[in-house]
N, C-alpha and C positions, 0 to 999 in steps of 0.2 A: 558383427556391426549394423544390424536392424536396431537392437537396442541402444545402441553409443546414438547412432542418430535419431530418436525416441526423444534419449535424455537430452540431448542435443537443444530440439522442437520444444520440449517442457520447460528448458532452462532460457528459450527465448521469450517464450510465453511470459515466465515472472518477470525477465528484463524487462518488457513491452510492457507490462501491467505499471511496474513503475513508472516508467516515461508517462505514462495516465494519470497514475499519483500525483505527481511532483510535476507538470508540465505545467499547470496553473500559479501552481506559487513561482516557480523558474519565471514566470515571463507578468507575472502581476502588474509590478509597475509599469509594464511597458504596454500591458492591454487596456490597464485603466486608463492609461493615458491617451492611446489612439481608439478607445471608445467612449471618452469621455466619462465614464463612469468614476463613483466611491468605493472605499470599499464595502460599505453595505451592499452596493446593486456585486462588486464583485465577489462577497460572502454568499450572494443569489446565485451565482455561476457556480462555485463549488458546491453549491446545496443542491442545484439541477443536476451535478457530475454524480455525486453518489447519495442522492435518493433515488435516482434512476438505478444505479447500480446496486444498491439496496432490495429493490423491487427486482429486478430484474437474475439478482445473486440468487435472491431463494427460490424461483421459478426453473432457474436453470441447473441449478444442484442436480437433482433428479435426472435431468437428460443423459449426463457421462452415464449414469448408472443405466439408465436404459440401451443409449446407443451409441454410445464409445465417445472417443477423443478427439476422431479426425476430421469430421463434420464443424464443429465446435470450435478447433484450433480455426480452418479457414476462415469460418465466419469471423472470428474474432479478428485475424490478421489485418479482413478485407476493411471491415468497419470501423475498427482504428486509425487505418489508412486516410479511409475517408472524412475520419472527423479530424483529424488535423490537418488534410489540404483546406477544409471547410473553415475550421478556425484562422488559418494562416489567412483568407483572405476577408474574413470578418468584418464589415466596418459599422455593423451595428448590433447593438445588447442582445434585438432576437434572435438573430442568426450564430452566436457566440453560445448564446442558451443551446440551440437546437446542434450546433457540435457538439456540444458537453453532455446531452442526453445521449449523442450518436456514442459519444466514446465512454458513456456506463455502461451502452450493449456490449460495444466490441472488448473493453477493458475486464469486465466480469468473465467472458466467454476463455477469454487468455487464463483468466485467475481460476477459474473452474479445473481448467485441461493440466496449470503448472501446475497446481497444488497437489490435485487427486493425484498426476503421475508422477510426480516426484519420490511419493514415498515406494511406491511397485516398483520403478527403476533403477534407484539409485542401492547401493549396500543390501543388494539382494530382498532386500523391501523388511529387511529384519528388525531393523531401526531405524521406525518413523522419524523422531523427534530428528536423531541426527541429520537424517537425509533433508528432513525440512528447514534444516539451519543451514544445509550447504546451498542447496536451490534458492533459498532465498537471499542466500549472497550477494548471488546475479538479480537479485530485486535491488539490495542495496547496491550494486555496481550500478544500474539504473538512474538511482538518486545520485548518483555522483556525477556520472559522464554527460546527463541534462542538462542541468543547471551550468556544465563549464562549456558545454556546447551553447548556453544562451551569450553566457559571459564574454566568449572568443567572438560569436557573431556581433557583438553591440561594440566590441574593440576595436570592429573591421571595417574600413569606410566604404560606404554604399550599402551597406548592410543592415538588416532589424532583425525581430526576432521572427517574423512571418519565413525567413531563407531558414530560419531553424525548424520550424516547424514543414517547410516543407522536405527537407532533409531526416526527418523523423517519422513521413507521410513515406518517403519513398524505402526506409529502411523497413518499415513493416509490410511492404509491399516485397521486396526482398525474404523475409522470414515466411512471406505465405508461398512462396516456390519450397522453399525445404516441408513448409506441410504437409504441400501438394505431394510433394514426391519419397515422402514418410510413411511406411507402414506401423501401426500403433495396435499395442496389446488386444485383446479381445479382453471386453470388461464379463466379469461374475454372471454367469449365468443366476438366475432364480430372483433375479430383481424385480418388486413387483411393488405399485407407488401406495400400497396400503402400507408396507414394511419401512418406506419413507415416511409415509405421517407418525408410525410409531415410535419411529426413532426422538421425533420432535421432546416427548415427554422424557426421555430419558435424562437422568442426573447429571451424568457426565456431560451431555450435549447442550443443558441449561444452564450449568455453569460455565461451558467454555464462552459460552452465547454472550453471557452479563459479560464475564472477563474482555471477548474480542471490544463488546460494545465501548468499556474503558479503553482498552488498550487504543482502539484505531481512532476513537477520536481525537488522542492525542497525539498518533504520527500523524492522521492527516491536517490536524494544527498547526505542527511543527513543520510539515513541507508547505502547508498555505499561505504562514506567518511570517517563516524563521526571517525571511529575505526584508520582508516590512522591518520586523523588530530590529533586525542587524543597520536597517539602513536609518531607522531613528538615533539607534546608538553611535552609528559614526556621522552624523549631522543630516543628516535628510534628505528626502528625494531633490532637490533644491540642487544637488554637488554629486554631481555625476561622479566620481570617483567613490561614492558611500552606495551610489546603488550596483556598482563593480563588484566592490569589496562585499557588500551584502549576497550576490549572487556565488561567491565564493564560500563564503561562511557556509550558505546552504547545501553548497555541495561536499564540503566538510560533513556535513550532520550523514549527508549520504555515504560518505568513506567509510565513517567512523562505526556505521550499521552496518555496510559490507563487511568490514576487516573483523568485527565482530561476530556476526556469523559465520565466518568459516573457518573462526579460531573454534568457537561452538562446537561446527560440526567436526572437529578432531576430537572431542571426547568421546568413549568406546560406550556404548550402553548408558548415551545421556537420557532413551526414553524412562530409565528407569528412575535418574535424578531428577526429570525434569522438573518438577512442582518444587522445589526447593531452588533452583534455577528460575523460575518465575517468580519469586517471592524475593529473592535477592535483586533482581532488576527492576522490579518495581519500586524497592527502596531507591535505588540509585537514582530513577525518573523522578520521582519525588524532590533528592537532593536536588535535581538540575532544574528542573523546575524552579525550585527556589529561588535557584541563583541569577535564571533570567530574570525575576521578578525586583529581585534588589539590585540587579547590575546596574552600576553610573555610568559607565565606559564599555568598549568593545571589547575590550581584553577579555571581564569577566563574563561579558555576552560569548565569546569565541568558547570560551571553558565550558561554559554551562550547552552550549549546542553541542561538542564533539561527547564532553557526558552523558546527555541527551544518547545522543547516539548509539554508544559503547550500552546506557543501560536499555535504550528499544529492541538493539539486536536479537537478544535469543527469545525473546516475549512472544510473537506471533507466531513464528514457525515452532518452538516449544512446544505451544499450547496448541495447537494443530497435531504433533505429532503425538503426543499425550494422550488428546485426546481418542484418531485411530488407534490407538494399541490396543482400544479397550472394544474396538467394534472389529465385522468382519470389512472386507476389502469390496466385498459387492457395494457397503451402504457408503464410501467414500467419498461419492459427488454428495447425497444426500444431506448426509452429515457435514459437509464444508458447505453446503448452500446454504444450512439454517443459521451455524454459526458465523459468518461471513457475513450473513445480510443484517443481524443484530448489527456486528461490527459496523458496517455501513452507516447504519442509523446513527451510531456516535459519529460517527464520522461526516454525516450529514448533517446533525444539529447541530455539534460544539464548535466547528471551525467558522458556523454563520454566526451563531450565541457570537463569538470572539470579536468579529468582524461587526457586528449592529453597535457592541460597546466599543469598539476605536472610531467611530466618529464622531468627527468632534475631541477626540482623545486621542489615548496611543494604542498600538497594539501590547504594550508590555503591562499597562497597565490593567487588562483585561486579562491577564494569562493567571492571577487566581482561578478563574475557572479552570484551564487545564490540574490546576494543581488538587482542586476538588475531585476531579476525575483520576487523577492518579493515586491519590487516596482512598476510594473505593474500588481501584484495580488492588492495591495492595489486601485491603479486606477479603477481596475474593479470591485472591491468588492462595490464600491460607488454606482452603479448601477443595483448591484441584486435586490433590493427588490422595484426597482420603475416598475418594470413588472408587472402586475397582472395577475388573474385567464384566461387559454386559452382551449378552443375547437376546438378538430379535427375532421372536420368529414369526 
């Protein structure tokens, strides 16, 4: 029973992390209007969230190896709730920016807890890539439900996006209660910070870091700009129906990611074939972005978004699982902190770059940047399976 509750909290953590990642994209149009900011300034909010996350993740990874899961889980749910409330009532860019910084702290705490605990508590810790895909299916669920919640709120008379942010804040507090009442497994003994530092220079970790730099620049760019892209393809922000339809398409992106990850998690011994899965998915991601670039209307745009979600689905959890399989579990937190920080750096820079290029233009015209990142990911993925198991002394 204790193990089941621990797994539930781990899944809650990755579910809430998805909310942290998708929330700005879900309220992008409404928040820009409320704060009277343009796409470039909105890109700065995204950059504030993910640059903070990048720094925090690098520092917080070793903490779970040293001190365990519970304190980070409690901190993560608490700060996430606070940031949602602050963003809900923000009336200036500076207040919204502060909320995004806090969201980085909360989200990365939950990220570290969820993604290092899931490979330990699911499938008896024997197939980390499979476990990571299943667990991150709940990340996809967060990507689905958050935009749907925003659309539902916008269609309800007398309510606006702030209501949705308040609801999410309350939900985070509910998850906090679960974290407080749950026992977590003891982290393996023998961790030292010198061990964590040595991991940084291992080829398997460096390859995973470069791969996640490219991948997360894509996922976060899609989560941030799909709604704006589809709004353009549906006819522009002046049409409220276009905004609502664009929000629904964003939820389809999350839905296809969720389904893809749950389906991938049914593959037994996924860790053994993980490198081939990453290569195939990288090719598919490149095709989906090309379709977004050439789309002249919403139909091809929707097809491209669905394809992107399917393509993206197994990439992150499989990279994490394959990399974990090469090291002792006592180093999972440190490894995850390093590779996810690199990923967040990509997620910080590329969405901001796309936003800046979109000022006076369109998101669609800025998407070749995402195509370049997908091409780089494909090249890196060719080498991930060639590095064997390693021991760190």
